[in-house]
N, CA and C atoms as a LAMMPS dump frame, in Angstrom:
ITEM: TIMESTEP
0
ITEM: NUMBER OF ATOMS
612
ITEM: BOX BOUNDS ff ff ff
-5.0000000000000000e+02 5.0000000000000000e+02
-5.0000000000000000e+02 5.0000000000000000e+02
-5.0000000000000000e+02 5.0000000000000000e+02
ITEM: ATOMS id mol type element x y z
1 1 1 N -260.368 -367.586 -457.502
2 1 2 C -261.044 -368.22 -458.591
3 1 3 C -260.237 -368.654 -459.635
4 2 1 N -260.32 -369.903 -460.333
5 2 2 C -259.488 -370.359 -461.308
6 2 3 C -259.634 -369.224 -462.669
7 3 1 N -258.493 -369.06 -463.226
8 3 2 C -258.719 -368.34 -464.249
9 3 3 C -258.086 -368.901 -465.496
10 4 1 N -258.257 -368.334 -466.802
11 4 2 C -257.659 -368.813 -467.907
12 4 3 C -256.161 -368.31 -468.159
13 5 1 N -255.469 -368.967 -468.74
14 5 2 C -254.028 -368.6 -469.129
15 5 3 C -253.944 -367.754 -470.525
16 6 1 N -252.933 -366.73 -470.754
17 6 2 C -252.95 -365.869 -472.131
18 6 3 C -252.65 -366.974 -473.237
19 7 1 N -252.98 -366.507 -474.291
20 7 2 C -252.481 -366.985 -475.557
21 7 3 C -252.732 -365.846 -476.616
22 8 1 N -252.133 -366.181 -477.853
23 8 2 C -251.949 -364.971 -478.877
24 8 3 C -253.508 -365.212 -479.288
25 9 1 N -254.073 -363.651 -479.589
26 9 2 C -255.412 -363.536 -480.347
27 9 3 C -255.362 -364.185 -481.547
28 10 1 N -256.534 -364.693 -482.152
29 10 2 C -256.79 -365.354 -483.577
30 10 3 C -257.428 -364.099 -484.364
31 11 1 N -257.133 -364.114 -485.543
32 11 2 C -257.704 -363.367 -486.495
33 11 3 C -258.319 -364.356 -487.54
34 12 1 N -258.339 -365.432 -487.241
35 12 2 C -259.043 -366.606 -488.155
36 12 3 C -260.465 -366.18 -488.072
37 13 1 N -261.24 -366.538 -489.12
38 13 2 C -262.665 -366.447 -489.194
39 13 3 C -263.254 -367.42 -488.066
40 14 1 N -264.344 -366.77 -487.598
41 14 2 C -265.01 -367.642 -486.554
42 14 3 C -265.496 -369.062 -486.979
43 15 1 N -265.335 -370.238 -486.379
44 15 2 C -265.676 -371.459 -486.627
45 15 3 C -266.962 -371.709 -486.229
46 16 1 N -267.609 -372.845 -486.595
47 16 2 C -268.857 -373.306 -486.366
48 16 3 C -269.208 -373.197 -484.738
49 17 1 N -270.04 -372.524 -484.139
50 17 2 C -270.479 -372.532 -482.647
51 17 3 C -270.732 -373.73 -482.263
52 18 1 N -270.366 -373.945 -480.982
53 18 2 C -270.665 -375.282 -480.315
54 18 3 C -271.994 -375.326 -480.181
55 19 1 N -272.673 -376.776 -479.772
56 19 2 C -273.865 -377.062 -479.874
57 19 3 C -274.612 -376.558 -478.588
58 20 1 N -275.903 -376.337 -478.656
59 20 2 C -276.229 -375.356 -477.584
60 20 3 C -276.764 -376.253 -476.243
61 21 1 N -276.768 -375.841 -475.173
62 21 2 C -276.88 -376.899 -474.236
63 21 3 C -278.376 -377.406 -474.018
64 22 1 N -278.647 -378.539 -473.524
65 22 2 C -280.032 -378.859 -473.347
66 22 3 C -280.803 -378.384 -472.358
67 23 1 N -282.142 -378.6 -472.396
68 23 2 C -283.013 -378.176 -471.332
69 23 3 C -282.65 -378.663 -469.936
70 24 1 N -282.041 -379.884 -469.921
71 24 2 C -281.619 -380.524 -468.576
72 24 3 C -280.364 -379.705 -468.344
73 25 1 N -279.497 -379.576 -469.209
74 25 2 C -278.15 -379.075 -468.982
75 25 3 C -278.334 -377.663 -468.123
76 26 1 N -279.235 -376.959 -468.774
77 26 2 C -279.623 -375.397 -468.31
78 26 3 C -280.162 -375.442 -466.919
79 27 1 N -281.145 -376.388 -466.729
80 27 2 C -281.494 -376.722 -465.406
81 27 3 C -280.633 -376.892 -464.363
82 28 1 N -279.845 -377.706 -464.673
83 28 2 C -278.742 -378.176 -463.827
84 28 3 C -277.727 -377.198 -463.425
85 29 1 N -277.448 -376.175 -464.382
86 29 2 C -276.492 -374.907 -464.35
87 29 3 C -276.959 -374.176 -463.374
88 30 1 N -278.252 -373.875 -462.798
89 30 2 C -278.504 -373.01 -461.617
90 30 3 C -277.766 -373.086 -460.699
91 31 1 N -277.461 -371.861 -460.14
92 31 2 C -276.629 -371.682 -458.835
93 31 3 C -275.387 -372.32 -458.897
94 32 1 N -274.732 -372.802 -460.108
95 32 2 C -273.261 -373.104 -460.193
96 32 3 C -272.504 -371.858 -460.239
97 33 1 N -271.315 -372.033 -460.565
98 33 2 C -270.294 -370.767 -460.618
99 33 3 C -269.473 -371.158 -462.008
100 34 1 N -268.747 -370.405 -462.509
101 34 2 C -268.043 -370.395 -463.795
102 34 3 C -266.73 -369.596 -463.559
103 35 1 N -265.585 -370.234 -464.223
104 35 2 C -264.22 -369.41 -463.908
105 35 3 C -264.034 -368.012 -464.386
106 36 1 N -263.633 -367.267 -463.807
107 36 2 C -263.271 -365.766 -464.417
108 36 3 C -262.149 -365.953 -465.61
109 37 1 N -262.287 -364.94 -466.429
110 37 2 C -261.151 -364.726 -467.431
111 37 3 C -260.228 -363.706 -466.968
112 38 1 N -259.273 -363.917 -466.266
113 38 2 C -258.362 -362.87 -465.516
114 38 3 C -256.767 -363.308 -465.652
115 39 1 N -256.164 -362.273 -465.348
116 39 2 C -254.505 -362.321 -465.288
117 39 3 C -253.973 -360.95 -464.957
118 40 1 N -252.763 -360.888 -464.895
119 40 2 C -252.057 -359.644 -464.654
120 40 3 C -252.027 -358.975 -465.758
121 41 1 N -251.926 -357.573 -465.628
122 41 2 C -251.513 -356.586 -466.759
123 41 3 C -252.798 -356.309 -467.574
124 42 1 N -253.97 -356.64 -466.963
125 42 2 C -255.063 -356.17 -467.88
126 42 3 C -255.521 -354.824 -468.266
127 43 1 N -255.792 -354.35 -469.524
128 43 2 C -256.168 -353.202 -469.826
129 43 3 C -257.623 -352.665 -469.288
130 44 1 N -258.514 -353.838 -469.645
131 44 2 C -259.902 -353.676 -468.96
132 44 3 C -260.419 -355.133 -468.603
133 45 1 N -260.862 -354.906 -467.36
134 45 2 C -261.758 -356.315 -466.688
135 45 3 C -263.226 -356.005 -466.788
136 46 1 N -263.758 -356.547 -467.792
137 46 2 C -265.274 -356.361 -467.96
138 46 3 C -265.871 -357.156 -466.85
139 47 1 N -267.054 -356.554 -466.353
140 47 2 C -267.717 -357.261 -465.083
141 47 3 C -269.138 -357.343 -465.44
142 48 1 N -269.622 -358.613 -465.61
143 48 2 C -271.072 -358.863 -465.754
144 48 3 C -271.588 -358.618 -464.584
145 49 1 N -273.069 -358.809 -464.226
146 49 2 C -273.625 -358.886 -463.223
147 49 3 C -273.649 -360.332 -462.369
148 50 1 N -274.024 -361.275 -463.2
149 50 2 C -273.871 -362.635 -462.897
150 50 3 C -273.753 -363.627 -464.2
151 51 1 N -273.431 -364.654 -464.024
152 51 2 C -273.577 -365.772 -465.07
153 51 3 C -275.034 -365.997 -465.441
154 52 1 N -275.784 -366.01 -466.671
155 52 2 C -276.966 -366.807 -466.825
156 52 3 C -276.834 -368.098 -467.09
157 53 1 N -277.89 -368.9 -467.305
158 53 2 C -278.149 -370.31 -467.476
159 53 3 C -277.209 -370.946 -468.458
160 54 1 N -276.909 -370.17 -469.644
161 54 2 C -276.396 -370.584 -470.78
162 54 3 C -274.866 -370.849 -470.599
163 55 1 N -274.407 -369.536 -469.825
164 55 2 C -272.969 -369.404 -469.288
165 55 3 C -272.673 -370.657 -468.351
166 56 1 N -273.714 -370.787 -467.287
167 56 2 C -273.342 -372.049 -466.442
168 56 3 C -273.197 -373.407 -466.934
169 57 1 N -274.119 -373.472 -467.961
170 57 2 C -274.108 -374.698 -468.623
171 57 3 C -272.952 -374.905 -469.5
172 58 1 N -272.381 -373.858 -470.193
173 58 2 C -271.273 -374.001 -471.171
174 58 3 C -269.747 -373.645 -470.304
175 59 1 N -269.951 -372.847 -469.498
176 59 2 C -268.658 -372.377 -468.648
177 59 3 C -268.156 -371.357 -469.504
178 60 1 N -269.091 -370.473 -470.399
179 60 2 C -268.34 -369.258 -471.152
180 60 3 C -269.096 -368.042 -470.902
181 61 1 N -268.474 -366.912 -470.62
182 61 2 C -269.327 -365.972 -470.14
183 61 3 C -270.184 -365.082 -471.189
184 62 1 N -271.215 -364.614 -471.144
185 62 2 C -272.178 -364.056 -471.828
186 62 3 C -272.425 -364.988 -473.218
187 63 1 N -272.856 -366.058 -472.95
188 63 2 C -273.065 -367.265 -473.843
189 63 3 C -274.443 -367.43 -474.298
190 64 1 N -275.369 -366.733 -473.862
191 64 2 C -276.602 -366.652 -474.265
192 64 3 C -276.639 -366.341 -475.912
193 65 1 N -277.422 -366.823 -476.823
194 65 2 C -277.164 -366.222 -478.238
195 65 3 C -277.682 -364.72 -478.296
196 66 1 N -278.684 -364.315 -477.438
197 66 2 C -279.246 -363.03 -477.409
198 66 3 C -278.522 -361.969 -476.967
199 67 1 N -277.419 -362.381 -476.306
200 67 2 C -276.589 -361.493 -475.566
201 67 3 C -275.503 -360.6 -476.481
202 68 1 N -275.44 -359.482 -476.122
203 68 2 C -274.626 -358.433 -477.242
204 68 3 C -273.478 -358.02 -476.94
205 69 1 N -272.806 -358.719 -475.765
206 69 2 C -271.459 -358.173 -475.306
207 69 3 C -270.403 -358.566 -476.425
208 70 1 N -270.406 -359.835 -477.058
209 70 2 C -269.602 -360.268 -477.957
210 70 3 C -269.416 -359.24 -479.353
211 71 1 N -270.841 -359.094 -479.769
212 71 2 C -270.826 -358.188 -480.937
213 71 3 C -270.411 -356.661 -480.528
214 72 1 N -270.68 -356.028 -479.478
215 72 2 C -270.484 -354.845 -479.067
216 72 3 C -268.672 -354.819 -478.928
217 73 1 N -268.107 -355.788 -478.284
218 73 2 C -266.886 -355.741 -477.989
219 73 3 C -266.148 -355.485 -479.392
220 74 1 N -266.486 -356.131 -480.475
221 74 2 C -266.007 -356.355 -481.844
222 74 3 C -266.336 -354.812 -482.432
223 75 1 N -267.702 -354.614 -482.557
224 75 2 C -267.899 -353.318 -483.338
225 75 3 C -267.27 -352.034 -482.77
226 76 1 N -266.959 -351.989 -481.504
227 76 2 C -266.117 -351.145 -480.612
228 76 3 C -264.757 -350.905 -481.009
229 77 1 N -264.14 -352.046 -481.469
230 77 2 C -262.67 -351.871 -481.814
231 77 3 C -262.029 -352.816 -480.82
232 78 1 N -262.688 -353.358 -479.874
233 78 2 C -261.687 -354.15 -478.857
234 78 3 C -261.093 -355.274 -479.348
235 79 1 N -261.842 -356.128 -480.454
236 79 2 C -261.26 -357.141 -480.763
237 79 3 C -261.363 -357.259 -482.338
238 80 1 N -260.294 -357.87 -483.061
239 80 2 C -260.302 -357.912 -484.533
240 80 3 C -261.222 -358.514 -485.08
241 81 1 N -262.051 -359.26 -484.56
242 81 2 C -263.304 -359.803 -485.293
243 81 3 C -264.258 -360.427 -484.139
244 82 1 N -265.467 -360.669 -484.328
245 82 2 C -266.384 -361.145 -483.198
246 82 3 C -266.062 -362.33 -482.869
247 83 1 N -265.569 -362.488 -481.511
248 83 2 C -265.145 -363.855 -480.976
249 83 3 C -266.468 -364.54 -480.572
250 84 1 N -266.468 -365.705 -480.544
251 84 2 C -267.348 -366.683 -479.857
252 84 3 C -267.203 -366.9 -478.408
253 85 1 N -268.445 -367.163 -477.394
254 85 2 C -268.012 -367.268 -476.025
255 85 3 C -267.093 -368.33 -475.861
256 86 1 N -267.033 -369.404 -476.629
257 86 2 C -266.053 -370.479 -476.149
258 86 3 C -264.58 -369.915 -476.437
259 87 1 N -264.365 -368.583 -477.193
260 87 2 C -262.998 -368.227 -477.385
261 87 3 C -262.775 -367.142 -476.214
262 88 1 N -263.491 -367.15 -475.208
263 88 2 C -263.168 -366.17 -474.032
264 88 3 C -261.795 -366.024 -473.6
265 89 1 N -261.016 -367.166 -473.719
266 89 2 C -259.722 -367.264 -473.506
267 89 3 C -258.601 -366.28 -474.14
268 90 1 N -258.958 -366.152 -475.457
269 90 2 C -258.427 -365.198 -476.374
270 90 3 C -258.441 -363.698 -475.855
271 91 1 N -259.168 -363.293 -475.109
272 91 2 C -259.365 -361.86 -474.782
273 91 3 C -258.032 -361.602 -474.116
274 92 1 N -257.587 -362.536 -473.169
275 92 2 C -256.204 -362.341 -472.362
276 92 3 C -255.137 -361.463 -473.143
277 93 1 N -255.039 -362.052 -474.302
278 93 2 C -253.551 -361.542 -475.107
279 93 3 C -254.046 -360.303 -475.476
280 94 1 N -255.359 -359.695 -475.513
281 94 2 C -255.521 -358.571 -475.91
282 94 3 C -255.776 -357.562 -474.781
283 95 1 N -255.14 -358 -473.406
284 95 2 C -255.193 -357.325 -472.498
285 95 3 C -256.821 -357.224 -471.858
286 96 1 N -257.584 -357.949 -472.044
287 96 2 C -259.004 -358.044 -471.785
288 96 3 C -259.437 -359.213 -470.798
289 97 1 N -260.12 -358.882 -469.723
290 97 2 C -260.555 -359.967 -468.847
291 97 3 C -262.162 -359.854 -468.601
292 98 1 N -262.779 -360.931 -468.074
293 98 2 C -264.167 -360.97 -467.611
294 98 3 C -264.382 -361.395 -466.332
295 99 1 N -265.058 -360.878 -465.432
296 99 2 C -265.386 -361.598 -464.171
297 99 3 C -267 -361.175 -464.035
298 100 1 N -267.461 -361.256 -462.884
299 100 2 C -268.881 -360.814 -462.447
300 100 3 C -269.008 -360.352 -461.188
301 101 1 N -270.023 -359.476 -460.982
302 101 2 C -270.324 -359.01 -459.48
303 101 3 C -270.569 -360.236 -458.697
304 102 1 N -271.718 -360.848 -459.095
305 102 2 C -272.082 -362.225 -458.163
306 102 3 C -271.703 -363.364 -458.957
307 103 1 N -271.183 -364.318 -458.203
308 103 2 C -270.591 -365.454 -458.979
309 103 3 C -271.978 -366.367 -459.269
310 104 1 N -273.046 -366.493 -458.681
311 104 2 C -274.278 -367.497 -458.612
312 104 3 C -274.985 -367.313 -459.886
313 105 1 N -275.115 -368.445 -460.667
314 105 2 C -275.746 -368.589 -461.757
315 105 3 C -277.202 -368.453 -461.496
316 106 1 N -277.993 -367.762 -462.366
317 106 2 C -279.257 -367.658 -462.327
318 106 3 C -280.146 -367.493 -463.712
319 107 1 N -281.379 -367.694 -463.585
320 107 2 C -282.147 -367.44 -465.05
321 107 3 C -282.113 -366.151 -465.445
322 108 1 N -282.342 -365.319 -464.354
323 108 2 C -282.571 -363.963 -464.789
324 108 3 C -281.575 -363.128 -463.397
325 109 1 N -280.9 -362.075 -463.671
326 109 2 C -280.128 -361.318 -462.887
327 109 3 C -281.377 -360.92 -461.624
328 110 1 N -282.298 -360.514 -461.856
329 110 2 C -283.344 -360.084 -460.817
330 110 3 C -283.708 -361.205 -459.598
331 111 1 N -282.885 -362.308 -459.952
332 111 2 C -283.082 -363.594 -458.849
333 111 3 C -282.106 -363.209 -457.842
334 112 1 N -281.107 -362.17 -458.221
335 112 2 C -279.985 -362.113 -457.119
336 112 3 C -280.851 -360.961 -455.983
337 113 1 N -280.181 -361.212 -454.86
338 113 2 C -280.674 -360.435 -453.788
339 113 3 C -279.909 -359.241 -453.706
340 114 1 N -280.437 -358.082 -453.126
341 114 2 C -279.23 -356.954 -452.787
342 114 3 C -277.94 -357.361 -451.918
343 115 1 N -278.374 -358.13 -451.013
344 115 2 C -277.152 -358.762 -450.265
345 115 3 C -276.097 -359.513 -451.068
346 116 1 N -276.858 -360.106 -451.99
347 116 2 C -275.56 -360.737 -452.709
348 116 3 C -274.805 -359.867 -453.802
349 117 1 N -275.325 -358.959 -454.071
350 117 2 C -274.887 -357.741 -454.895
351 117 3 C -273.94 -357.021 -453.966
352 118 1 N -274.255 -356.688 -452.686
353 118 2 C -273.262 -355.952 -452.067
354 118 3 C -272.065 -356.995 -451.57
355 119 1 N -272.324 -358.305 -451.336
356 119 2 C -271.376 -359.051 -451.105
357 119 3 C -270.191 -359.154 -452.35
358 120 1 N -270.93 -359.22 -453.566
359 120 2 C -270.407 -359.377 -454.514
360 120 3 C -269.414 -358.131 -454.887
361 121 1 N -269.961 -356.986 -454.69
362 121 2 C -269.054 -355.952 -454.831
363 121 3 C -267.825 -355.836 -453.832
364 122 1 N -268.006 -356.206 -452.742
365 122 2 C -266.85 -356.187 -451.68
366 122 3 C -265.829 -357.326 -452.237
367 123 1 N -266.239 -358.508 -452.743
368 123 2 C -265.4 -359.313 -453.142
369 123 3 C -264.68 -358.895 -454.479
370 124 1 N -265.37 -358.006 -455.456
371 124 2 C -264.943 -357.597 -456.655
372 124 3 C -264.075 -356.5 -456.223
373 125 1 N -264.185 -355.467 -455.328
374 125 2 C -263.332 -354.417 -454.914
375 125 3 C -261.798 -355.157 -454.645
376 126 1 N -261.886 -356.329 -453.853
377 126 2 C -260.576 -357.118 -453.294
378 126 3 C -259.855 -357.626 -454.618
379 127 1 N -260.682 -358.306 -455.505
380 127 2 C -260.092 -358.776 -456.863
381 127 3 C -259.372 -357.841 -457.547
382 128 1 N -259.967 -356.607 -457.768
383 128 2 C -259.493 -355.399 -458.504
384 128 3 C -258.239 -355.066 -457.751
385 129 1 N -258.335 -354.856 -456.562
386 129 2 C -257.012 -354.157 -455.91
387 129 3 C -255.763 -355.206 -455.967
388 130 1 N -256.147 -356.663 -456.256
389 130 2 C -255.207 -357.464 -456.142
390 130 3 C -254.762 -357.677 -457.623
391 131 1 N -255.897 -357.58 -458.606
392 131 2 C -255.168 -357.688 -460.36
393 131 3 C -254.708 -356.659 -460.889
394 132 1 N -255.281 -355.305 -460.258
395 132 2 C -254.837 -354.067 -460.662
396 132 3 C -255.034 -353.684 -462.054
397 133 1 N -256.413 -354.046 -462.826
398 133 2 C -256.434 -353.722 -464.224
399 133 3 C -256.372 -352.093 -464.204
400 134 1 N -256.311 -351.657 -465.426
401 134 2 C -256.299 -350.101 -465.633
402 134 3 C -257.683 -349.658 -465.438
403 135 1 N -258.83 -350.613 -465.928
404 135 2 C -259.96 -350.248 -465.779
405 135 3 C -260.785 -351.347 -465.542
406 136 1 N -261.737 -351.136 -464.575
407 136 2 C -262.783 -352.074 -464.311
408 136 3 C -264.181 -351.441 -465.042
409 137 1 N -264.679 -352.297 -466.002
410 137 2 C -265.974 -351.719 -466.459
411 137 3 C -267.212 -352.705 -466.324
412 138 1 N -268.013 -352.013 -465.315
413 138 2 C -269.212 -352.895 -464.986
414 138 3 C -270.3 -352.87 -465.877
415 139 1 N -270.856 -353.858 -466.299
416 139 2 C -271.979 -353.927 -467.219
417 139 3 C -273.295 -353.942 -466.498
418 140 1 N -273.757 -352.827 -466.158
419 140 2 C -274.919 -352.79 -465.559
420 140 3 C -275.147 -351.689 -464.515
421 141 1 N -275.945 -350.625 -464.963
422 141 2 C -275.937 -349.403 -463.967
423 141 3 C -276.534 -349.858 -462.396
424 142 1 N -277.765 -350.469 -462.679
425 142 2 C -278.471 -350.961 -461.519
426 142 3 C -277.566 -351.848 -460.516
427 143 1 N -276.794 -352.935 -461.064
428 143 2 C -276.193 -353.623 -460.313
429 143 3 C -274.88 -352.925 -459.686
430 144 1 N -274.536 -351.962 -460.428
431 144 2 C -273.319 -351.08 -459.822
432 144 3 C -273.452 -350.403 -458.679
433 145 1 N -274.839 -349.518 -458.836
434 145 2 C -275.397 -348.868 -457.839
435 145 3 C -275.663 -349.607 -456.47
436 146 1 N -276.095 -350.796 -456.783
437 146 2 C -276.329 -351.601 -455.4
438 146 3 C -275.072 -352.19 -454.689
439 147 1 N -274.069 -352.457 -455.858
440 147 2 C -272.958 -353.303 -455.297
441 147 3 C -271.949 -352.459 -454.642
442 148 1 N -271.982 -351.183 -454.987
443 148 2 C -271.112 -350.128 -454.496
444 148 3 C -271.722 -349.087 -453.643
445 149 1 N -273.021 -349.291 -453.436
446 149 2 C -273.879 -348.143 -452.719
447 149 3 C -273.65 -346.827 -453.393
448 150 1 N -273.852 -346.714 -454.567
449 150 2 C -273.514 -345.356 -455.276
450 150 3 C -275.052 -345.139 -456.018
451 151 1 N -275.925 -344.615 -455.497
452 151 2 C -277.195 -344.643 -456.079
453 151 3 C -277.27 -343.476 -457.175
454 152 1 N -276.594 -342.773 -457.239
455 152 2 C -276.624 -341.603 -458.35
456 152 3 C -275.521 -341.824 -459.511
457 153 1 N -275.18 -342.953 -459.521
458 153 2 C -274.117 -343.172 -460.575
459 153 3 C -274.727 -343.177 -461.944
460 154 1 N -274.096 -342.882 -463.016
461 154 2 C -274.544 -342.744 -464.272
462 154 3 C -273.423 -343.75 -465.194
463 155 1 N -273.973 -343.809 -466.328
464 155 2 C -273.187 -344.552 -467.329
465 155 3 C -271.902 -343.682 -467.567
466 156 1 N -270.934 -344.511 -467.885
467 156 2 C -269.53 -343.663 -467.951
468 156 3 C -268.686 -343.791 -466.849
469 157 1 N -267.536 -343.091 -466.96
470 157 2 C -266.457 -343.144 -466.116
471 157 3 C -266.768 -342.562 -464.559
472 158 1 N -266.478 -343.192 -463.768
473 158 2 C -266.864 -342.81 -462.549
474 158 3 C -265.962 -342.047 -461.785
475 159 1 N -266.491 -341.089 -460.758
476 159 2 C -265.332 -340.253 -460.198
477 159 3 C -264.585 -340.79 -459.225
478 160 1 N -264.889 -341.762 -458.679
479 160 2 C -264.111 -342.529 -457.745
480 160 3 C -263.572 -344.006 -458.294
481 161 1 N -261.974 -344.471 -458.301
482 161 2 C -261.669 -345.622 -458.706
483 161 3 C -261.563 -346.59 -457.593
484 162 1 N -260.925 -347.492 -457.874
485 162 2 C -260.506 -348.602 -457.103
486 162 3 C -259.186 -348.633 -457.038
487 163 1 N -258.501 -347.753 -456.198
488 163 2 C -256.862 -348.195 -456.086
489 163 3 C -256.326 -347.266 -457.186
490 164 1 N -255.529 -347.89 -458.057
491 164 2 C -255.068 -347.139 -459.33
492 164 3 C -255.939 -347.546 -460.387
493 165 1 N -257.044 -348.159 -460.115
494 165 2 C -258.089 -348.824 -461.349
495 165 3 C -259.177 -347.756 -461.49
496 166 1 N -259.199 -347.274 -462.795
497 166 2 C -260.478 -346.431 -463.007
498 166 3 C -261.822 -347.303 -463.094
499 167 1 N -262.728 -346.93 -462.775
500 167 2 C -263.86 -347.542 -462.986
501 167 3 C -265.046 -346.955 -463.665
502 168 1 N -265.521 -347.647 -464.848
503 168 2 C -266.453 -347.21 -465.798
504 168 3 C -267.824 -348.119 -465.455
505 169 1 N -268.839 -347.598 -465.909
506 169 2 C -270.091 -348.124 -465.982
507 169 3 C -270.669 -348.148 -467.362
508 170 1 N -270.924 -349.333 -467.884
509 170 2 C -271.489 -349.451 -469.256
510 170 3 C -272.953 -350.124 -469.17
511 171 1 N -273.672 -349.906 -470.257
512 171 2 C -274.989 -350.56 -470.368
513 171 3 C -274.849 -352.338 -470.244
514 172 1 N -275.881 -352.775 -469.498
515 172 2 C -276.015 -354.244 -469.71
516 172 3 C -276.199 -354.799 -470.973
517 173 1 N -275.263 -355.742 -471.64
518 173 2 C -275.57 -356.04 -473.012
519 173 3 C -276.256 -357.146 -473.267
520 174 1 N -277.313 -357.557 -472.107
521 174 2 C -278.432 -358.36 -472.294
522 174 3 C -279.357 -358.021 -473.395
523 175 1 N -280.075 -359.202 -473.927
524 175 2 C -280.823 -358.645 -475.044
525 175 3 C -282.052 -357.997 -474.478
526 176 1 N -282.287 -358.212 -473.277
527 176 2 C -283.531 -358.009 -472.532
528 176 3 C -283.334 -356.246 -472.235
529 177 1 N -282.287 -355.845 -472.347
530 177 2 C -282.149 -354.458 -472.157
531 177 3 C -282.494 -353.581 -473.343
532 178 1 N -283.875 -353.001 -473.334
533 178 2 C -284.364 -352.497 -474.632
534 178 3 C -284.09 -351.036 -474.622
535 179 1 N -283.384 -350.509 -473.659
536 179 2 C -283.205 -349.041 -473.491
537 179 3 C -281.881 -348.882 -474.726
538 180 1 N -281.046 -349.673 -474.89
539 180 2 C -279.866 -349.667 -475.842
540 180 3 C -279.905 -350.499 -476.863
541 181 1 N -279.911 -349.937 -478.257
542 181 2 C -279.649 -350.785 -479.324
543 181 3 C -278.144 -351.246 -479.414
544 182 1 N -278.001 -352.152 -480.326
545 182 2 C -276.57 -352.839 -480.468
546 182 3 C -275.634 -351.749 -480.754
547 183 1 N -276.113 -350.718 -481.668
548 183 2 C -275.147 -349.658 -482.254
549 183 3 C -274.926 -348.811 -480.763
550 184 1 N -275.762 -348.494 -480.028
551 184 2 C -275.686 -347.369 -479.05
552 184 3 C -274.782 -348.24 -477.871
553 185 1 N -274.964 -349.544 -477.883
554 185 2 C -274.327 -350.1 -476.87
555 185 3 C -272.886 -350.264 -477.152
556 186 1 N -272.336 -350.522 -478.506
557 186 2 C -271.095 -350.342 -479.361
558 186 3 C -270.517 -349.036 -479.018
559 187 1 N -271.411 -348.169 -479.209
560 187 2 C -270.585 -346.737 -479.044
561 187 3 C -270.161 -346.283 -477.742
562 188 1 N -270.994 -347.037 -476.455
563 188 2 C -270.569 -346.658 -475.154
564 188 3 C -269.187 -347.606 -475.048
565 189 1 N -268.952 -348.858 -475.619
566 189 2 C -267.935 -349.561 -475.535
567 189 3 C -266.779 -348.829 -476.324
568 190 1 N -267.227 -348.171 -477.414
569 190 2 C -266.181 -347.426 -478.017
570 190 3 C -265.391 -346.281 -477.292
571 191 1 N -266.361 -345.641 -476.607
572 191 2 C -265.915 -344.456 -475.699
573 191 3 C -264.634 -345.069 -474.557
574 192 1 N -265.228 -346.214 -474.044
575 192 2 C -264.322 -346.735 -473.078
576 192 3 C -262.843 -347.233 -473.906
577 193 1 N -262.875 -347.748 -474.944
578 193 2 C -261.654 -348.121 -475.784
579 193 3 C -260.845 -346.899 -476.122
580 194 1 N -261.357 -345.786 -476.386
581 194 2 C -260.646 -344.676 -476.792
582 194 3 C -260.108 -344.022 -475.674
583 195 1 N -260.794 -344.056 -474.437
584 195 2 C -260.269 -343.503 -473.336
585 195 3 C -259.107 -344.341 -472.709
586 196 1 N -259.25 -345.555 -472.883
587 196 2 C -258.086 -346.416 -472.601
588 196 3 C -257.04 -346.442 -473.525
589 197 1 N -257.22 -346.33 -474.549
590 197 2 C -256.045 -345.955 -475.573
591 197 3 C -255.388 -344.675 -475.336
592 198 1 N -256.223 -343.727 -475.002
593 198 2 C -255.472 -342.421 -474.846
594 198 3 C -254.888 -342.436 -473.697
595 199 1 N -255.045 -343.424 -472.703
596 199 2 C -254.541 -343.154 -471.382
597 199 3 C -253.032 -343.672 -471.751
598 200 1 N -253.158 -344.842 -472.568
599 200 2 C -251.783 -345.692 -472.62
600 200 3 C -251.048 -344.649 -473.513
601 201 1 N -251.449 -343.922 -474.429
602 201 2 C -250.77 -342.906 -475.164
603 201 3 C -250.269 -341.958 -474.324
604 202 1 N -250.841 -341.587 -473.268
605 202 2 C -250.468 -340.378 -472.445
606 202 3 C -249.343 -340.691 -471.804
607 203 1 N -249.281 -342.084 -471.312
608 203 2 C -248.228 -342.479 -470.334
609 203 3 C -247.026 -343.126 -470.811
610 204 1 N -246.981 -342.943 -472.23
611 204 2 C -245.913 -343.771 -473.081
612 204 3 C -244.767 -342.641 -473.321
């Protein structure tokens, strides 16, 4: 799948957000796909469940205003400021990328079938073995359990990796996930960041 090319990260203040998609654009986005944000040498490859309608309409990951991925990413120290979804390409210069378990855009993640998640998990495994990021961070425990057949998996670092890649599971950042506040979500992201930075320091 096509991915974006790296560029230097920006520390400028966030500009005015792009106009929100129309109802017609959201409807037309259903069942489409969007490009991954990937490249070689990633520290962390974040993996959503699948694109929502806002992402499908804009081509940007975690684009719905209520999604807390971008705030959590900044609060946890992964980014120097809170990026907008349309600035997703700047993550590559920070060694961060984005993909999804299932590529199909839906209004809600529960519209995906278990078979789609399992097929997506198999494709994701191949993607990770090819890209070899230090860490794969799957954002959603239910999707991870289904996609990888790990019914007892819990949030955090997983005992089994994919080749040389560590696997972590973080909470789903969707605003519909009432089990985690933004602060709690950012704390889980922070634990991952500290583990990644600790691993890099140990290897230097």
